[in-house]
N, C-alpha and C positions, 0 to 999 in steps of 0.2 A: 266546665272547663277543667276542673280538678281531675275528674275521672279520665279524661282524654290524656292528660299529662301523666297520670299513673300508668295507663296502658302503654304509652310510648316509652316510659322509663323501664317497663318490664319487657320491652321488645328485645329481640335477639340481634346482636351485633356480630356479624361474621367477618368483619374487616381483618381480624387476625385468625389464623387457622386453629381449629379444634381437632383433637384426635385422641385415640387411645395410645398406649405406649409406643407401639410400632408405627402407627400413623404419624405421630409427631417426629419420630426418628427419620421416617422416609419422606417428610413433607417437601424436601428439595430434590427429590429423585430417589430411586430405589437404592438404599444403602445396605439394608439387611433383608433377607427373605423372611417373611412371616406368613403363616397360613391363616392368621387372624389379624386383620389390620383394618382400621377405620380412620379416614382423614376427611374432614369437612372444612371447606373454604367457602368464600362468597360465590365461587364459580362452579364448584364441583364437589362430588362425594366419591371417594375412592375406597374400595375394599380390596381384599386380597384377590377376589374373583371378578370384580367389575369396576368400571369407571363410568360415572354419570356426570354429564355436563348440564348445568342449570340454564334454562331459557327464560324463566319467569319466577318471581316470588311475590307472595301476597301475605301481608301481616294480618293475623286474625285478631278478633276482639279479645280472645283469651290470652294474648301475648305470644302465641305460637306463630310459626312461619310455615306456610305451605309453598313448596317449590315444585315447579314442573321441570322435568329433566328428560334427557335422552341417554339411555344406558347401553354400554357395550359390555357383554360378558365374555370372559376368557373362553376361547374355543368356539365362539359363535360369530356368525356373519351378521353385519348390520347393527342398527340401533333400535331399541324399543322404548317407547314413551312411558313414563311413570311419574307419579307424584309422591313426594315425601313430606311428612310433617316433622318439623323440628320444634321441640319444646323443652322448657327447663325440666330437669329431673325433680321428681317429687322428694327424693332422698337428699339431694344436694343442689341448691340453687345455682352453684357455680358450674355445674355440668349440664350438658344438653343431651337429650334423647332423640335419636333418629329412627323413624318408623316409616314403612312404605304404606301405600294406600290400602293394602289388605290388613294393616295393623301389625305386620311383622316388625318387631323391634330389631334394628341392626346393632344397637348398643348405645352405651353412654360414652360421651367424649368430653374431655377437659380442654381448656385453652392451652395450646402448645407454648412452651417457654422458649 
């Protein structure tokens, strides 16, 4: 019982948005252009070059979250399916790290204020 409670406590809560500096500035719509931007919410992941809408999320035993998404890239037609892993940063537990299924790290994000 205790182990399950600890895993749940370590779970990732996306009820408030996370982002880098420009992701948080732009969380309510594009306010400033940034060639490097990362915004993570409970429904989507937005970068300067793509927008991904989540369709499913699964909590993992290690406390990470695996989300299934459909992504649209700037200048491309249609959507492509992908999976992202969201986990706590090893350097700072208040930050989250977002990586795709190939292991490419999109960056670290902090809770937006």
